[in-house]
C-alpha positions as CSV (number, residue, x, y, z in Angstrom):
1,M,-8.2,-14.8,3.5
2,V,-6.2,-11.9,4.9
3,P,-2.5,-12.4,4.3
4,H,-0.4,-12.7,7.4
5,L,1.2,-9.5,8.6
6,T,4.5,-10.3,10.4
7,T,4.1,-7.2,12.5
8,A,1.3,-7.3,15.1
9,L,-1.3,-4.8,14.2
10,T,-1.3,-2.7,17.4
11,G,0.3,0.5,16.1
12,P,-0.5,3.3,13.7
13,L,-2.0,1.2,11.0
14,L,-4.6,-0.3,13.3
15,D,-5.6,3.2,14.4
16,L,-5.6,4.3,10.8
17,E,-7.9,1.5,9.7
18,R,-10.2,2.2,12.6
19,R,-10.3,5.9,11.6
20,F,-11.3,5.0,8.1
21,L,-14.1,2.8,9.4
22,D,-15.4,5.4,11.8
23,S,-15.2,8.1,9.1
24,M,-16.7,6.0,6.2
25,P,-19.7,8.4,5.5
26,T,-17.3,11.4,5.6
27,I,-14.8,9.7,3.3
28,E,-17.4,8.5,0.7
29,H,-19.1,12.0,0.7
30,W,-15.6,13.6,0.1
31,F,-14.9,11.3,-2.8
32,R,-18.2,12.0,-4.4
33,T,-17.5,15.8,-4.3
34,Q,-14.1,15.2,-5.7
35,W,-15.5,13.3,-8.7
36,L,-17.9,16.1,-9.4
37,E,-15.0,18.5,-9.7
38,H,-12.4,16.3,-11.4
39,P,-13.0,13.8,-14.3
40,V,-12.1,10.3,-13.2
41,P,-9.5,8.3,-15.2
42,F,-11.1,5.6,-17.4
43,Y,-9.3,2.8,-15.4
44,A,-6.2,2.4,-13.3
45,S,-4.3,0.0,-11.0
46,V,-2.4,1.0,-7.9
47,D,0.4,-0.9,-6.2
48,L,0.2,-0.6,-2.4
49,R,2.6,-1.5,0.3
50,N,1.5,-2.3,3.9
51,S,4.3,-2.1,6.4
52,G,2.1,-2.4,9.5
53,F,2.8,1.2,10.4
54,K,1.8,2.8,7.2
55,V,0.0,1.8,4.0
56,A,0.8,3.8,0.9
57,P,0.7,3.7,-2.9
58,V,4.1,3.2,-4.6
59,D,3.0,3.1,-8.3
60,T,-0.2,4.0,-10.3
61,N,-0.7,2.5,-13.7
62,L,-3.2,4.3,-16.1
63,F,-3.0,1.4,-18.6
64,P,-3.5,-1.6,-16.3
65,G,-2.5,-4.9,-17.8
66,G,-3.6,-7.5,-15.3
67,F,-7.4,-7.9,-15.6
68,N,-6.8,-11.6,-16.2
69,N,-5.4,-11.8,-12.6
70,L,-8.7,-10.7,-11.0
71,N,-10.9,-13.2,-9.3
72,P,-13.6,-14.3,-11.9
73,D,-16.2,-13.4,-9.2
74,F,-15.3,-9.7,-10.0
75,L,-16.7,-9.8,-13.5
76,P,-20.2,-8.5,-12.6
77,L,-18.7,-5.6,-10.7
78,C,-16.3,-4.9,-13.6
79,V,-19.2,-4.9,-16.1
80,L,-21.3,-2.4,-14.1
81,A,-18.3,-0.1,-13.6
82,M,-17.5,-0.4,-17.3
83,Q,-21.0,0.6,-18.3
84,S,-20.7,3.7,-16.1
85,A,-17.3,4.6,-17.6
86,V,-18.4,4.2,-21.3
87,E,-21.8,5.9,-20.8
88,K,-20.0,9.1,-19.7
89,I,-17.8,9.3,-22.8
90,C,-20.0,7.8,-25.5
91,P,-23.7,7.6,-24.5
92,E,-24.7,6.0,-27.8
93,A,-22.0,3.4,-27.3
94,R,-21.7,2.5,-31.0
95,G,-18.5,0.7,-30.5
96,V,-15.1,0.6,-28.8
97,L,-11.8,0.2,-30.5
98,L,-9.3,-1.3,-28.1
99,I,-5.6,-0.8,-28.8
100,P,-3.2,-3.1,-26.8
101,E,0.5,-3.2,-26.3
102,N,2.7,-4.5,-29.1
103,H,4.1,-7.5,-27.4
104,T,2.2,-10.4,-29.0
105,R,4.4,-13.1,-27.5
106,N,3.4,-12.3,-23.9
107,Q,0.5,-14.8,-23.4
108,F,-0.4,-13.4,-20.0
109,Y,-0.8,-9.9,-21.4
110,L,-2.9,-11.1,-24.3
111,Q,-5.1,-12.9,-21.8
112,N,-5.6,-9.5,-20.1
113,V,-6.7,-8.1,-23.4
114,V,-9.2,-11.0,-23.8
115,Q,-10.6,-10.2,-20.4
116,L,-11.0,-6.5,-21.2
117,V,-12.8,-7.5,-24.4
118,T,-15.1,-9.7,-22.3
119,I,-15.9,-6.9,-19.8
120,L,-16.6,-4.5,-22.6
121,K,-18.9,-6.9,-24.4
122,Q,-20.8,-7.9,-21.3
123,A,-21.2,-4.1,-20.7
124,G,-23.1,-4.0,-24.0
125,M,-20.4,-2.6,-26.2
126,R,-19.4,-3.7,-29.7
127,V,-15.6,-4.0,-29.4
128,R,-12.8,-4.9,-31.7
129,V,-9.0,-4.9,-31.2
130,G,-6.8,-2.8,-33.5
131,S,-3.0,-3.3,-33.5
132,L,-0.2,-0.7,-33.9
133,L,2.1,-3.4,-35.2
134,P,3.1,-2.9,-38.8
135,E,3.1,-6.6,-39.5
136,I,-0.6,-6.9,-38.7
137,T,-1.9,-6.3,-42.2
138,E,-5.0,-8.5,-41.9
139,P,-7.1,-9.9,-39.1
140,T,-4.8,-12.2,-37.2
141,A,-6.0,-14.7,-34.6
142,F,-3.9,-15.7,-31.6
143,R,-4.9,-18.9,-29.8
144,L,-4.1,-18.7,-26.0
145,P,-3.4,-21.4,-23.5
146,S,-6.7,-20.7,-21.8
147,G,-8.5,-21.9,-25.0
148,S,-9.7,-18.4,-25.9
149,T,-8.8,-16.6,-29.2
150,L,-7.8,-13.0,-29.6
151,T,-8.0,-11.4,-33.1
152,L,-5.8,-8.4,-33.8
153,E,-6.8,-6.2,-36.8
154,P,-4.9,-3.5,-38.8
155,L,-5.9,0.1,-37.9
156,V,-7.4,2.3,-40.6
157,R,-7.5,6.1,-40.4
158,R,-10.0,8.0,-42.4
159,G,-9.5,11.8,-42.0
160,N,-9.7,12.4,-38.3
161,R,-11.4,9.1,-37.4
162,L,-9.7,5.9,-36.4
163,G,-11.2,2.5,-36.9
164,L,-10.9,-0.8,-38.8
165,A,-11.8,-1.6,-42.4
166,D,-15.4,-2.2,-41.5
167,F,-15.7,-0.7,-38.0
168,D,-16.2,3.0,-37.1
169,P,-16.1,3.2,-33.2
170,C,-17.1,6.2,-31.1
171,V,-14.3,5.6,-28.5
172,V,-10.7,4.6,-28.8
173,L,-9.6,2.8,-25.6
174,L,-5.8,2.5,-25.1
175,N,-4.3,-0.4,-23.2
176,N,-0.9,0.7,-24.6
177,D,1.2,2.9,-22.3
178,L,2.9,4.7,-25.2
179,S,6.4,4.3,-23.8
180,A,7.9,4.7,-27.2
181,G,5.8,7.8,-28.0
182,A,2.4,8.6,-29.4
183,P,2.2,7.4,-33.1
184,D,0.8,9.9,-35.6
185,I,-2.2,7.6,-36.3
186,L,-3.5,8.4,-32.8
187,K,-3.1,12.2,-32.9
188,N,-5.8,14.7,-33.5
189,L,-8.7,12.3,-33.6
190,E,-12.2,13.5,-33.4
191,Q,-13.2,10.5,-31.3
192,G,-12.5,10.4,-27.6
193,V,-9.2,8.7,-26.8
194,F,-9.0,7.2,-23.2
195,P,-6.7,7.5,-21.4
196,P,-5.6,10.6,-23.2
197,L,-2.3,10.5,-25.1
198,S,-0.8,12.8,-22.4
199,A,-1.1,10.0,-19.9
200,G,1.4,7.9,-21.9
201,W,4.9,7.3,-20.4
202,Y,6.5,9.3,-23.2
203,T,5.4,12.5,-21.4
204,R,4.1,11.3,-18.0
205,R,6.4,11.4,-14.9
206,K,5.9,9.5,-11.7
207,S,7.1,12.6,-9.8
208,Q,4.2,14.6,-11.3
209,H,1.8,11.9,-10.0
210,F,3.3,11.9,-6.5
211,T,3.3,15.7,-6.4
212,A,-0.5,15.5,-7.1
213,Y,-0.8,12.6,-4.5
214,D,1.0,14.8,-2.0
215,R,-1.7,17.4,-2.4
216,V,-4.5,14.8,-2.2
217,A,-3.0,13.1,0.9
218,G,-2.6,16.5,2.6
219,E,-6.3,17.3,2.1
220,F,-7.4,13.9,3.1
221,G,-5.2,14.1,6.2
222,K,-6.9,17.3,7.3
223,L,-10.4,15.7,6.6
224,L,-9.6,12.8,9.0
225,D,-7.2,14.6,11.3
226,I,-4.4,12.1,10.5
227,D,-0.7,12.5,9.7
228,P,-0.6,12.3,5.8
229,W,2.8,10.4,6.1
230,L,0.8,7.3,7.2
231,I,-0.5,7.1,3.6
232,N,2.1,9.0,1.7
233,P,5.7,8.2,0.8
234,F,8.4,10.9,0.7
235,F,10.1,11.5,-2.7
236,A,12.6,13.6,-4.5
237,T,13.9,13.8,-8.1
238,C,17.1,14.1,-10.1
239,D,17.2,14.9,-13.8
240,K,20.1,14.8,-16.3
241,V,21.3,11.5,-14.9
242,N,23.3,9.1,-17.0
243,F,24.1,5.9,-15.2
244,Q,26.5,4.5,-17.7
245,E,28.6,7.6,-17.9
246,R,28.2,8.3,-14.1
247,V,26.7,11.7,-14.7
248,G,24.4,13.0,-11.9
249,E,25.6,10.7,-9.2
250,E,26.2,13.6,-6.8
251,C,22.7,14.9,-7.2
252,L,21.3,11.4,-6.8
253,A,23.4,10.6,-3.7
254,A,22.4,13.9,-2.1
255,Q,18.7,13.3,-2.7
256,V,18.9,9.7,-1.4
257,D,20.5,11.1,1.8
258,A,17.9,13.8,2.2
259,V,14.9,11.4,1.9
260,L,16.6,8.9,4.2
261,Q,16.9,11.6,6.9
262,K,13.3,12.5,6.6
263,I,12.3,8.9,7.0
264,R,14.5,8.5,10.0
265,A,12.8,11.4,11.7
266,K,9.4,9.8,11.1
267,Y,10.5,6.4,12.2
268,A,11.8,8.0,15.4
269,E,8.4,9.8,15.9
270,Y,6.5,6.6,15.5
271,G,8.9,4.2,17.3
272,V,9.6,2.2,14.1
273,K,12.6,-0.1,14.6
274,Q,13.2,-1.0,10.9
275,E,16.0,0.4,8.9
276,P,14.9,3.2,6.5
277,F,15.4,2.7,2.7
278,V,14.6,4.3,-0.5
279,I,13.6,3.0,-4.0
280,V,15.5,4.6,-6.8
281,K,13.7,4.2,-10.1
282,A,13.2,5.7,-13.5
283,D,10.7,8.7,-13.4
284,A,9.0,7.3,-16.4
285,G,8.2,3.8,-17.4
286,T,6.7,0.6,-16.1
287,Y,7.2,-3.2,-16.0
288,G,9.4,-2.9,-12.9
289,M,12.4,-2.0,-14.9
290,G,15.1,0.4,-13.8
291,I,14.5,0.0,-10.0
292,M,16.9,-0.6,-7.0
293,T,16.7,-0.5,-3.2
294,V,19.2,1.8,-1.5
295,K,19.8,2.1,2.3
296,D,22.9,4.4,2.2
297,A,23.8,7.3,-0.2
298,G,27.2,5.8,-0.6
299,E,25.7,2.9,-2.6
300,I,24.9,5.3,-5.4
301,T,28.5,6.2,-6.0
302,N,29.7,2.6,-5.7
303,L,27.4,1.0,-8.3
304,N,29.2,-1.6,-10.4
305,R,28.9,-1.8,-14.2
306,K,26.1,-4.4,-14.1
307,Q,24.0,-2.3,-11.7
308,R,24.5,0.9,-13.8
309,N,23.5,-0.9,-17.0
310,K,20.4,-2.3,-15.3
311,M,19.4,1.2,-14.2
312,A,20.2,2.9,-17.5
313,V,17.5,1.4,-19.8
314,V,13.8,0.7,-19.4
315,K,10.9,-0.5,-21.6
316,E,11.4,0.0,-25.4
317,G,15.1,0.4,-24.8
318,L,14.6,4.0,-23.6
319,Q,17.5,5.7,-21.8
320,V,16.9,6.8,-18.2
321,H,17.7,10.4,-17.5
322,D,15.1,11.4,-15.0
323,V,15.1,9.5,-11.7
324,L,12.7,9.3,-8.8
325,V,14.0,8.7,-5.2
326,Q,11.0,7.4,-3.3
327,E,10.6,6.4,0.3
328,G,10.7,2.7,0.6
329,V,7.7,1.2,2.2
330,Y,8.2,-2.3,3.7
331,T,5.7,-4.9,2.9
332,F,5.1,-7.2,5.8
333,E,2.3,-9.1,4.1
334,Q,2.9,-12.8,3.3
335,I,1.2,-15.5,1.4
336,N,2.5,-19.0,1.9
337,E,5.6,-17.5,3.5
338,A,6.3,-15.5,0.4
339,V,6.5,-11.6,0.3
340,A,3.3,-10.1,-1.1
341,E,1.8,-6.7,-1.9
342,P,-1.8,-5.7,-2.8
343,V,-2.7,-4.4,-6.2
344,I,-6.0,-2.6,-6.5
345,Y,-8.0,-2.3,-9.8
346,M,-10.4,0.4,-10.6
347,I,-12.8,1.2,-13.5
348,D,-14.2,4.7,-13.4
349,H,-14.2,5.6,-9.7
350,Y,-15.2,2.1,-8.6
351,V,-12.9,-0.4,-6.9
352,V,-13.6,-3.6,-9.0
353,G,-11.1,-6.0,-7.5
354,G,-7.5,-6.7,-6.8
355,F,-4.9,-9.4,-6.2
356,Y,-1.7,-9.9,-4.4
357,R,1.6,-9.8,-6.3
358,V,3.8,-12.5,-4.7
359,H,7.5,-13.1,-5.1
360,T,9.3,-16.0,-3.4
361,G,12.7,-14.6,-4.3
362,R,12.4,-11.0,-3.1
363,G,12.6,-9.4,0.4
364,V,10.3,-7.1,2.3
365,D,12.3,-4.1,1.2
366,E,12.5,-5.0,-2.6
367,N,10.5,-4.3,-5.7
368,L,8.2,-7.3,-6.3
369,N,7.3,-6.4,-9.9
370,A,10.0,-8.6,-11.3
371,P,10.5,-11.9,-13.2
372,G,9.4,-14.8,-10.9
373,M,6.4,-13.0,-9.5
374,S,3.0,-14.7,-9.3
375,F,-0.5,-13.4,-8.5
376,E,-3.1,-14.5,-5.9
377,P,-6.6,-13.2,-6.7
378,L,-8.5,-12.1,-3.6
379,A,-12.2,-11.4,-3.1
380,F,-12.0,-7.6,-2.9
381,Q,-15.5,-7.4,-4.5
382,T,-17.5,-7.5,-1.3
383,C,-14.7,-6.3,0.9
384,C,-14.0,-3.0,-0.7
385,T,-17.6,-1.9,-1.0
386,L,-19.1,-3.4,2.2
387,P,-16.9,-2.8,5.2
388,N,-18.2,-4.0,8.5
389,P,-17.8,-1.5,11.4
390,D,-18.7,-4.2,13.9
391,C,-15.6,-6.2,13.0
392,E,-12.0,-5.5,14.0
393,P,-10.2,-3.0,11.7
394,D,-7.9,-5.7,10.3
395,D,-10.7,-8.2,9.6
396,L,-11.0,-9.1,5.9
397,P,-13.7,-6.6,4.8
398,N,-12.2,-3.7,6.7
399,R,-8.6,-4.3,5.6
400,F,-9.7,-4.2,2.0
401,Y,-11.8,-1.2,2.5
402,A,-8.7,0.7,3.8
403,Y,-6.8,-0.5,0.7
404,G,-9.7,0.8,-1.5
405,V,-9.6,4.2,0.1
406,V,-5.9,4.6,-0.4
407,A,-6.1,3.4,-4.0
408,R,-8.9,5.9,-4.8
409,L,-6.7,8.7,-3.3
410,A,-4.1,7.7,-5.9
411,L,-6.8,7.6,-8.6
412,L,-7.8,11.1,-7.6
413,A,-4.1,12.2,-7.9
414,A,-4.0,10.7,-11.4
415,S,-7.1,12.8,-12.2
416,L,-5.3,16.0,-11.1
417,E,-2.2,14.9,-13.0
418,I,-4.2,14.4,-16.3
419,E,-6.0,17.7,-15.8
420,A,-2.6,19.5,-15.5
421,A,-1.2,17.8,-18.6
422,E,-4.4,18.5,-20.7
423,N,-4.6,22.1,-19.5
424,P,-1.0,23.3,-19.1
C-alpha cells in the first residue's frame, strides 16, 4: 500500500523519483564509496516529509526507539544488518550490553528494547540490559502487555570496563540519547560505546546535522544533476534565546523572515501554490518537544505565555536556549484520511524497514511527533532494496526506494557529524 498523496504526482517529485531509478547503479556505487571513507553510525531513524514537490529529512535520531513499530517481516533483514554492524566493532562478539532510556513506565518504549534484544540475540549475540536508574539495585523484570518480559540489571564498573555482576561485554550499545548528560559511569571506557557519547543530545545540535546534510545534499545534487533543494530543507539558527523572559525574539523573528523569503523564491521557481512555513524547534532534543509551526515572523513576537512555556523546556526539563528555524515541508501523504509521514530505520548502512507516523489531530503543516500519534508499519523490506525500473516512479517499490535514498543521505550526514565531534 502506498499512502494517498493529495497532490497529483506530475511535478518535481515524480521527476526526482524517476531520476533516482534511472541512476540507481550510480547512486549505489556512490554510497559504497562514501562508507569506505566514513564510518557508518551503528543505527538511526530518519523522519521524512513528502510534499509532492520535494521529499526531505526533517529529523535524524541516532538512538532510535521504535523498533517495535516495524513490520515483523523486517526481522530477518534487521538480523543480517545487525550482524554486519556488530562484526565491525567486535568480531569476537562476546556480548553486548544494551543501555536503554530511564523511563520504565513507557510500555511502548520498553517493547522497543525487547525488540532490540531479540534482533541482537538472533544475530548471534549474548545480550543483557543494564540500567542507569539508581533504583535498579538488582535484576528487575518488567512484564509487558505483549506478554514478553524485559529484565533490567544494575550496571557494574570495574576499572575502565562496564558490565553487570556476572557479565563482561565487548560492546556497550546505547539506546539512551543522553539528554541529561553523559554519566561518569559511561566515560573513558576501554570497550567500544556505540553510538559514541558525543552523539548524545547534551552536546549534539540539529543545526550541526543539517549543516553536514547540506554538504551531502550538495554533492548528491551534483552527482545526479538535480537541485539539492528538492531533498534539502533550508534552515537557520538563533542562540541565547529565552522564551519565558522574551530574550532573543528579534533574532528569531529575523531568521524566520529570512528563511520564509528563501522558501518563497523556491516556491515561485517551481510554481508551488502552497503557503510557505517554518518549523521553530529546540536545536537539541527529541520526543517532539519544543516545536511550533510559524507562517509569519510576527507570530514570534506575539507568543502568549502558554506558547512560550511550551517552547521553553524539552526532555529532562532542560531549558531551551539554542533554536533551529527549519523550512517546513508539507506532508501530503494520508492513511485513512489522516496525515502521515514516513520514518525510515537503518542498522549499519542498510535500510531495514520503516513505518508511517499518523496523526488524526494534526495538519499537513504541523509536527506529527506528538501525543495522539499512531504507527502504520509498511513493507519497506523488499521495497527499499528491490526497486523496479519497469514500474512507474510512484509505484510501491520505487516510492520506498526514493525514501531509502534520502534517508541514507541523512545517515551519511550523521556520519560526518559524528566524525567532526570525535575529531574537533
